[in-house]
C-alpha positions, 0 to 999 in steps of 0.5 A: 684125820689131818689137822685142818689148821695145817691143810694146804689144798691146791685147786689142781694136783696131778697124780704121777704114780710109780708106773709113770716113773718106770715108763720114763726110765724105760725110755732112757733104757731104750735110748730113745727120748724124742718122738717115737714108739710111745707117741704112736702108742699114745695116739692109738690109745687116746683115739680109741678112747674118743672113738676117732679114726686118727689121733695126732700127738703134739706138744700142746693143745694150742699147737693142736688148735693151730693145726686144726685151723690150718687143716680146714683152710682158715686164712686172712679175711676169714672169721672164726667164731669163738666163745667169749668165755675162753682161755686166750689160746683159743682166740690166739690160734685164730690170729695165728692164721691172720683171721678175725676172731668173732666173740659169741656169748655163752649159755647161762647154764652150761657156760659153753658157747650159745648156738643162738649167739653163734647164729647171730654172729655168722657172716659171709666171712665165717669159716669156722666155729670153735666150741669149748667143752667148758669145765668138762661139759659139752655145749649143745652140739646138736643145736650147733650142727643145725646152725652150721650144717646148712651153711657149710661152716666147720666146727672145731671142738676145743676139748682141752677140758673135755676128755672123759666127758660125753654128749648124747652118748658120744665121747667128747673130743670127737664132736667136731669136724676136727677136735683137740684136747690138752694134756697140760699139767693141770688137766685131768690127764697129763703128759706134763705138756702136750695135746692131741688132734682127732679126726676121721679124715685120713688126708687131714691126719696125713697133713697134720703129721707133716705140719707137726714135723716142720712140714716134712714129707714122711716118705722123703726125708728133708723134703717139705711140701707144706709149711710146718712147725716143730710141734712134736711130742717126745716119747718121755711125755707120751709115756707119762700120758699113756700111763695116765690114760690107763687109769681113765675110768678110775680117775673120772669116777673119783672126780664124779664122786668129788663133784657130787659131794660138793653139790650135796655139801653146798646145796644149802647155800642160797648165795652160791650157784652150783654147776648144772649138768645138762640133759644128755651130758656126762661131765668130765669135771675138769673144773667145779665152777660155782658162781658167787658174789664178792668172788675176789673177796671169797677167793682171798678168804679161802686162800687165807685158810689154805684153800687155793681156787682158780678163776676160769676166767676173770674177763671175756677174751675181748677185754684182753688188750690184744683183742679189744680191736676185735670188740663187736658187742658185749656178751652179757652172760659171759661178762656176768659169769667172769665176774662171779665164777670161782673154781673149787679144788678138785683132783684125783688124790683129794681126800674126803677130809680135805673136801669137807674142809673146803665145804665147811669153810665156804659154808662158814663164810657165806652164811 
């Protein structure tokens, strides 16, 4: 057993094993480091996991969101509804299109976008809704489809935290008209930096690949029929991501065990609200978010004991300086959650002793 006085527990920690290092070396041995064979293998493997016809690997989840909005034709004058509880990249992608983000409140149980708030915010300018799988759990996609389907509004799934979860038996990252995920270093599965777009439409797949590579026609070198970006993923990153996904079930099973242990160990604390898994959801447990009063004080006390936590996120997006001009009305649930949410450490290599130290420290602080 490790001396608890010397424990330093990060809120997230990627597991990079020997196989990842060997695959990176193999890229050097092949003398091909940029986008190539490994990117194609990662696309095929990841799209198979989520049950999508096509997967397009890019250099970030933000790039994937930008492409997704371009595919559905979002542009100046359009409105896109996004959850008020979100990482800023989700709203930023809307501004990239010179469109207007409209902030919807969240469900108080899942912390995902609330379908009723979405319906309240729809106007004749609404082009799309972006739904985030907050912490690794899905919003009520059936209810969202009921709201959007009759209006012809597109649904984009921001599955940056959701890869590995499912909703009503269907994998997350496949619930939108276009869906995306992230392979950032902090995510459950990492390629260091990277992301992917998923679609079942062949035409969208083709256009996404052109946008990814400076808008170049893949059959005609140096001919660019669309405006594109350099959103390419390297084979080095893809090789890491592919090895990560080969441990898909083992990693998700371990995180589920960790989440269950937290829930059991913290269940006696009346001053803390634990995360709830809604009916029909399989949680990926990218985050283990709890709600606690005096959140900042508790986070500081945990840090003093060597325990790092994460606040996802400390304010509704519309309170960020660049988004205050888009403020429409207060999202009361999102506001309350951002003032109390604290994400506890959870990662594949976390030991039972480390987790018990987190639990025991919290119990001592809150009782």
